[in-house]
C-alpha positions in Angstrom: 17.7 -33.4 3.6 14.6 -31.9 5.1 12.4 -30.3 2.4 11.7 -26.5 2.6 8.4 -25.4 1.0 8.8 -22.8 -1.7 5.5 -21.4 -0.5 7.2 -21.0 2.9 4.1 -22.5 4.6 6.2 -24.1 7.4 4.6 -23.1 10.7 6.8 -21.7 13.4 6.5 -21.3 17.1 6.0 -17.6 16.4 2.6 -18.4 15.0 1.3 -17.4 18.4 1.7 -13.8 17.2 -0.4 -14.5 14.1 2.7 -15.0 11.9 1.8 -18.3 10.3 2.2 -18.4 6.6 -0.3 -19.4 4.0 0.5 -22.2 1.6 0.5 -22.2 -2.2 2.5 -19.1 -3.2 2.5 -19.0 -7.0 3.0 -16.3 -9.6 1.6 -14.0 -12.2 2.8 -12.2 -15.2 6.4 -11.3 -16.0 8.8 -12.6 -13.4 5.9 -13.9 -11.2 4.5 -16.0 -14.1 5.5 -19.4 -12.5 3.7 -22.5 -11.7 3.3 -23.7 -8.1 6.8 -24.8 -7.0 6.0 -27.6 -4.6 9.0 -28.4 -2.4 12.5 -27.1 -2.5 15.2 -28.8 -0.5 18.2 -27.1 0.9 20.3 -29.2 -1.5 18.4 -27.6 -4.4 18.9 -24.1 -3.0 22.6 -24.9 -2.6 23.0 -26.2 -6.2 20.3 -24.4 -8.3 20.8 -20.7 -8.9 17.1 -20.3 -9.8 15.9 -21.7 -6.5 16.8 -18.6 -4.5 15.0 -16.5 -7.1 11.9 -18.5 -6.5 12.1 -17.8 -2.8 12.2 -14.1 -3.6 9.2 -14.4 -5.9 7.3 -16.0 -3.0 7.8 -12.9 -1.0 6.3 -10.7 -3.8 3.3 -13.1 -3.9 2.3 -12.4 -0.4 1.3 -8.9 -1.5 -1.8 -10.5 -3.0 -3.3 -11.2 0.4 -6.8 -9.7 0.7 -10.5 -10.6 0.9 -11.8 -11.1 4.5 -8.7 -13.0 5.7 -5.2 -11.9 6.3 -4.7 -8.8 4.3 -1.9 -6.7 2.9 -3.5 -4.8 0.0 -7.1 -5.8 0.0 -10.3 -4.3 1.3 -9.2 -4.2 4.9 -6.1 -2.2 3.8 -8.4 0.2 2.0 -10.4 0.6 5.2 -7.4 1.5 7.4 -5.9 3.9 4.8 -8.7 5.6 2.8 -11.9 5.1 4.8 -10.2 5.9 8.1 -9.3 9.3 6.6 -11.3 12.3 5.6 -11.1 11.4 1.9 -13.8 8.7 1.9 -16.5 7.0 3.9 -17.4 3.3 4.3 -20.0 3.4 1.6 -21.9 0.3 0.6 -25.3 0.1 2.3 -25.5 2.0 5.6 -25.3 -1.1 8.0 -23.2 -3.3 5.8 -20.0 -4.6 7.4 -20.0 -3.5 11.0 -16.2 -3.7 11.5 -15.8 -1.3 8.7 -18.3 1.1 10.2 -16.3 1.1 13.4 -13.2 2.1 11.5 -15.0 4.8 9.7 -16.4 6.3 12.8 -13.4 5.7 15.1 -15.5 3.5 17.4 -13.3 0.4 16.9 -11.7 -1.5 19.7 -9.1 -4.3 19.9 -11.6 -7.0 18.8 -12.1 -5.4 15.4 -11.5 -8.0 12.8 -10.0 -5.6 10.2 -7.1 -4.7 12.4 -6.5 -8.3 13.3 -6.4 -9.4 9.7 -4.1 -6.6 8.8 -1.7 -7.5 11.6 -1.7 -11.2 10.4 -1.3 -10.3 6.8 1.7 -8.0 7.3 3.4 -10.4 9.6 3.0 -13.1 7.1 4.9 -10.9 4.8 7.6 -10.2 7.3 7.9 -13.9 8.1 8.1 -15.0 4.5 10.8 -12.4 3.9 12.8 -13.6 6.9 12.6 -17.2 5.7 13.8 -16.2 2.2 16.7 -14.1 3.8 17.6 -17.2 5.8 18.1 -19.4 2.7 19.4 -17.0 0.0 23.0 -17.1 1.4 23.1 -20.8 0.6 22.7 -20.2 -3.1 25.6 -20.8 -5.5 24.9 -17.5 -7.2 27.5 -14.8 -7.3 27.7 -12.3 -4.4 26.3 -9.6 -6.7 23.3 -11.7 -7.5 22.7 -12.8 -3.9 22.9 -9.2 -2.7 20.4 -8.2 -5.4 18.0 -10.9 -4.2 18.5 -10.0 -0.6 18.0 -6.3 -1.6 14.6 -7.1 -3.1 13.5 -9.0 0.0 14.8 -6.3 2.4 12.9 -3.7 0.3 9.7 -5.7 0.8 10.3 -6.3 4.5 11.0 -2.6 4.9 7.7 -1.8 3.1 5.8 -4.3 5.3 7.3 -2.8 8.5 6.7 0.8 7.3 3.0 0.1 7.0 3.0 -1.8 10.3 4.6 1.0 12.3 2.2 3.5 10.8 -0.8 1.2 11.6 0.2 0.2 15.1 3.3 2.0 16.3 5.9 -0.3 17.9 5.4 -3.9 17.0 7.5 -7.1 17.5 10.8 -6.7 15.7 11.5 -9.9 13.8 14.6 -9.5 11.5 15.6 -13.2 11.2 14.4 -16.8 11.7 15.2 -17.5 15.4 17.1 -20.7 16.2 15.1 -23.4 18.0 16.7 -22.3 21.3 15.0 -18.9 21.0 11.5 -20.0 20.0 10.1 -19.4 23.4 12.0 -16.1 24.0 9.5 -13.6 25.4 11.3 -10.8 23.6 10.0 -12.1 20.3 6.5 -11.6 21.5 6.9 -8.1 22.8 6.7 -4.8 21.1 9.8 -2.9 20.0 9.6 0.8 20.1 8.6 2.7 17.0 12.1 4.2 16.8 13.6 0.7 16.8 11.2 -0.4 14.0 12.1 2.7 12.0 15.7 1.9 12.4 15.1 -1.6 10.9 13.1 0.0 8.0 15.9 2.5 7.3 18.5 -0.3 7.3 16.4 -2.5 5.0 15.7 0.3 2.5 19.4 1.5 2.6 20.6 -2.0 1.8 18.2 -2.1 -1.1 19.5 1.3 -2.3 23.0 0.0 -2.2 22.4 -3.3 -4.0 19.4 -3.0 -6.4 19.8 -2.1 -10.1 18.2 0.9 -11.8 14.9 0.8 -13.5 15.3 -0.9 -16.9 18.2 -3.0 -15.8 15.9 -5.6 -14.1 12.5 -7.2 -14.9 9.5 -5.0 -14.8 7.9 -4.9 -11.4 10.9 -5.9 -9.3 12.1 -3.4 -6.7 14.8 -1.1 -8.0 17.3 1.4 -6.7 14.9 4.2 -7.4 12.0 2.5 -5.6 14.2 2.0 -2.5 15.4 5.6 -2.6 11.8 6.9 -2.9 10.5 4.8 0.0 13.5 5.7 2.1 12.9 9.4 1.3 9.3 9.0 2.5 10.5 7.3 5.7 12.8 10.2 6.4 9.9 12.6 5.7 8.0 10.8 8.5 11.1 11.1 10.8 11.4 14.9 9.9 14.9 14.3 8.6 14.2 16.6 5.7 17.8 16.9 4.5 18.0 13.1 3.9 14.6 13.1 2.3 15.7 15.9 0.0 19.0 14.2 -0.9 17.3 10.9 -1.8 14.5 12.4 -3.7 16.9 14.6 -5.6 18.6 11.4 -6.9 15.3 10.6 -8.7 14.2 14.0 -9.6 17.5 14.9 -11.1 17.6 11.7 -13.2 20.4 9.8 -11.6 18.2 6.8 -10.6 16.6 5.8 -13.9 14.2 7.2 -16.4 11.2 8.5 -14.5 8.7 11.2 -15.4 5.0 12.3 -15.2 2.7 10.2 -17.3 0.9 12.5 -19.7 -2.8 11.8 -18.9 -3.5 11.6 -15.2 -6.7 9.6 -15.5 -4.9 6.8 -17.5 -2.4 6.1 -14.8 -4.8 3.6 -13.2 -5.9 1.9 -16.4 -4.2 -1.1 -17.9 -2.2 1.1 -20.4 -0.8 3.1 -17.6 0.7 0.2 -15.7 4.4 0.3 -15.2 4.7 3.6 -17.1 7.5 6.2 -16.7 5.6 7.4 -13.6 5.7 4.0 -11.9 8.3 3.7 -9.2 6.8 0.7 -7.5 3.5 -1.1 -8.0 2.1 -4.4 -7.1 2.0 -6.5 -10.2 -1.1 -8.4 -11.3 -1.9 -10.4 -14.4 -3.9 -13.1 -16.1 -3.3 -16.8 -15.5 -5.3 -19.9 -15.6 -5.7 -20.2 -11.8 -7.2 -16.7 -11.6 -7.1 -16.5 -7.8 -3.4 -16.1 -7.5 -2.7 -13.2 -9.9 -4.4 -10.3 -8.2 -5.4 -8.9 -4.8 -8.5 -10.6 -3.6 -11.5 -8.3 -3.7 -9.5 -5.1 -4.2 -11.4 -3.9 -7.2 -14.8 -5.4 -6.8 -15.1 -4.3 -3.2 -14.8 -0.6 -4.3 -17.1 -1.0 -7.4 -20.4 1.0 -7.7 -23.2 -0.9 -6.0 -26.9 -1.2 -7.0 -29.5 0.4 -4.7 -32.9 1.8 -4.7 -34.7 0.6 -7.8 -31.7 -1.6 -8.8 -32.3 -3.3 -12.1 -28.7 -3.4 -13.3 -25.6 -5.7 -13.0 -23.6 -3.6 -10.6 -19.8 -3.5 -10.3 -19.2 -4.3 -6.7 -19.8 -4.0 -3.0 -19.8 -0.2 -3.0 -17.1 0.5 -0.3 -14.7 3.4 -0.1 -16.9 6.3 -1.3 -15.2 9.6 -1.7 -16.5 12.4 0.6 -18.0 15.6 -0.5 -15.1 17.3 1.2 -12.7 15.6 -1.1 -14.7 16.5 -4.1 -14.7 20.1 -3.0 -10.9 20.1 -2.4 -10.1 20.4 -6.1 -9.7 23.7 -7.8 -11.9 24.5 -10.8 -10.4 23.0 -13.9 -8.4 20.4 -12.0 -8.3 17.3 -14.3 -7.6 15.0 -11.3 -11.1 15.4 -9.9 -12.7 13.5 -12.8 -9.8 11.1 -12.9 -10.2 10.2 -9.2 -14.0 10.2 -8.5 -16.9 8.5 -10.3 -19.8 10.8 -9.8 -23.3 9.3 -9.8 -25.9 11.7 -11.2 -29.6 12.1 -10.6 -30.1 12.7 -14.3 -31.8 9.8 -16.2 -28.8 9.5 -18.6 -26.8 8.1 -15.8 -23.0 8.1 -15.7 -21.0 6.7 -18.7 -17.5 5.5 -17.7 -14.4 5.8 -19.9 -15.0 2.3 -21.4 -18.6 3.0 -22.3 -20.1 1.2 -19.3 -23.3 3.0 -18.2 -24.1 3.3 -14.5 -27.8 4.2 -14.0 -29.0 7.4 -12.2 -28.9 7.7 -8.4 -32.3 6.2 -7.9 -30.8 2.8 -8.8 -27.4 3.2 -7.2 -26.1 3.3 -3.6 -24.1 6.4 -2.8 -23.1 9.4 -4.9 -19.4 8.9 -5.5 -16.9 6.0 -6.0 -13.2 5.5 -6.6 -12.2 5.7 -10.3 -8.7 4.7 -9.4 -10.0 1.3 -8.3 -12.1 0.7 -11.4 -11.0 -2.1 -13.8 -12.9 -2.4 -17.0 -14.6 -5.7 -17.7 -15.2 -4.4 -21.3 -11.8 -3.2 -22.4 -9.2 -4.5 -20.0 -7.9 -8.1 -19.5 -9.3 -10.3 -16.8 -9.6 -14.0 -16.2 -13.4 -14.1 -15.6 -13.4 -13.9 -11.9 -14.4 -10.5 -10.6 -13.0 -11.2 -7.1 -9.5 -11.2 -8.7 -9.5 -8.5 -11.3 -5.9 -7.8 -12.3 -5.6 -4.2 -11.1 -2.0 -3.2 -10.3 -1.7 -1.2 -7.1 0.4 1.9 -7.4 2.5 2.1 -4.3 4.9 4.9 -5.3 4.7 7.3 -8.2 7.0 9.9 -9.6 4.5 12.6 -8.7 4.7 11.7 -5.1 8.5 11.9 -5.2 8.2 15.4 -6.6 5.9 16.3 -3.7 8.3 14.6 -1.1 11.1 16.6 -2.7 9.0 19.8 -2.5 8.2 19.4 1.1 11.7 18.5 2.1 13.1 21.5 0.1 10.6 23.8 1.7 11.5 22.5 5.2 15.2 23.0 4.5 14.7 26.6 3.3 14.6 26.2 -0.5 11.2 27.5 -1.4 12.2 28.0 -5.0 12.8 24.3 -5.6 9.6 23.4 -3.7 7.6 25.8 -5.9 9.1 24.3 -9.1 8.1 20.7 -8.2 4.7 21.6 -7.0 4.0 23.4 -10.3 5.2 20.5 -12.3 2.5 18.4 -10.7 -0.1 21.2 -11.1 0.8 21.6 -14.8 -0.1 18.0 -15.6 -3.4 18.6 -13.8 -4.2 21.5 -16.1 -3.8 24.2 -13.4 -2.0 27.5 -13.5 1.3 27.7 -11.6 1.5 29.0 -8.1 3.6 32.1 -7.5 4.4 31.3 -3.9 4.5 28.0 -2.0 3.6 27.2 1.6 3.5 24.1 3.7 -0.3 24.2 3.5 -0.2 24.4 -0.3 2.2 21.4 -0.6 -0.1 19.4 1.7 -3.1 20.4 -0.3 -1.4 19.2 -3.5 -0.5 15.9 -1.8 -4.2 15.4 -1.0 -5.6 16.0 -4.4 -2.8 14.3 -6.3 -2.7 11.2 -4.1 -6.4 10.9 -3.2 -7.7 7.3 -2.8 -4.2 5.9 -3.1 -4.2 4.6 0.5 -2.0 7.2 2.1 -4.3 10.0 3.4 -4.8 8.7 6.9 -1.1 8.2 7.4 -0.5 11.7 5.9 -2.9 13.3 8.3 -1.3 11.7 11.3 2.2 12.8 10.1 1.1 16.3 9.4 -0.4 16.6 12.9 3.1 15.8 14.3 4.5 18.7 12.2 1.6 21.1 12.9 -0.3 20.2 16.1 -4.0 21.0 16.2 -4.7 20.2 12.6 -6.3 16.8 12.6 -9.1 17.0 15.2 -11.0 19.9 13.3 -10.6 18.1 10.0 -12.6 15.1 11.3 -14.9 17.2 13.4 -16.0 18.9 10.2 -17.3 15.5 9.1 -19.0 14.8 12.4 -16.4 12.3 13.6 -14.6 12.4 16.9 -10.8 11.9 16.5 -9.1 11.6 19.9 -5.5 12.7 19.6 -3.2 10.3 21.4 -5.5 7.4 20.7 -6.7 7.3 17.1 -3.3 8.2 15.7 -2.8 4.4 15.8 -5.1 1.4 15.6 -5.5 -1.0 18.5 -3.2 -4.0 18.9 -5.6 -6.9 18.1 -6.8 -8.6 21.3 -6.3 -12.0 19.6 -2.6 -11.3 19.3 -2.4 -10.0 22.9 -4.0 -13.2 24.1 -1.8 -15.5 21.9 1.3 -13.7 23.3 0.3 -14.5 26.8 -0.3 -10.8 27.5 3.3 -9.8 26.5 2.0 -7.5 23.8 0.9 -4.2 25.4 -2.1 -2.3 24.1 -1.9 1.2 22.5 -3.1 4.1 24.6 -6.9 4.6 24.9 -7.9 1.2 23.8 
């Protein structure tokens, strides 16, 4: 029997689209705390119930991709979500990392390496998911167990495609491993429409809703019914299907999908003690293991750490990317606790800035930039790590209960229930230490989304979505920062030229590039 690598590193003819998989998928804490699996044969998959589970865990592992190679949640993901928005600038030193400066200033083109690595990373995720889906049905596990495993993988594939369609619009729709007879099929190297991609995303998340257990009935960190409902509600928000978004988010808000709630202290959500709390609906799991380089997202934390500059003279915390804008700092109301929980402020005073763990950052004359992301900070002093700053074990919060409340508020408002919208907005504001609003508008809901979810890798997508709801909004926002956003072009990133070339020209470029 031909061996099938657990790491799913087998290259396929579709590698022409940048879909080749990386080798060596291994695990981290909890259910991912496994050693490298080597080879699995089809016979093992057919006879060993645990073999199918290992295939699923290999799909979770792909979410660690980062650094300066194929990327799913690393620095390049940060560039296309936060730095491309009005919430943050490139940061670092002024001329550091030219491709990042192009993203920040909307001067990028199809040869930009960030978009190419993002394309490759996400399609590695899609391809790994498809290979797991191809083999799970061979397992001797019960149908309930197999459907749960398939549900987890389809949740992840839906998530990968949800980001892909928001980055690039229509992309190749790959929902299975093609037989050998189809490997040269041109249709596999052409773009589906965005509507077709959204249909696949909806089907994937719906299957997950129907087959995944509630939070608490499965291992911490695995996709759950509530996570699938939350992501599907968000997808429906993007499609302006507000009734569906309302119904799905109601399942969570009204307590039918597990025990969720707002974590008491906002600033602690992104610390080790806030990982997998009652607010967590889905987050990328990280942890400590001997190998170090396979238990966290490569460069996620260190790339956003405060950077020495000027006089220097201190052991800095990173590369200095993703610096919050003054406009973001000014967006918070007086007394909003979220401001201090989101932004590290560098002072000109000699005392410097003392972080929550006691680490002191010198005054501005020894530091590049005035502001940094507190949500990306991982303490070397009081939180676990394996001694390699490139792989600090920082869980990435993909979906939180607070966002579900705001999805529900927006969907309720858009379907005529301003009372429900006001209630949920005020729940979020109360945790932030703010007085309740007496009336709610779409603008106030969107403002609450901005300050609640700042630097959580959603703002650029949100701005584009809001522009589709309220045209004329996005261009002035960027113009106020001296940046030229061209509507109809910069709503999406360019299809990487390398991928167009590898497809033999079958992939068509986005407008304006």
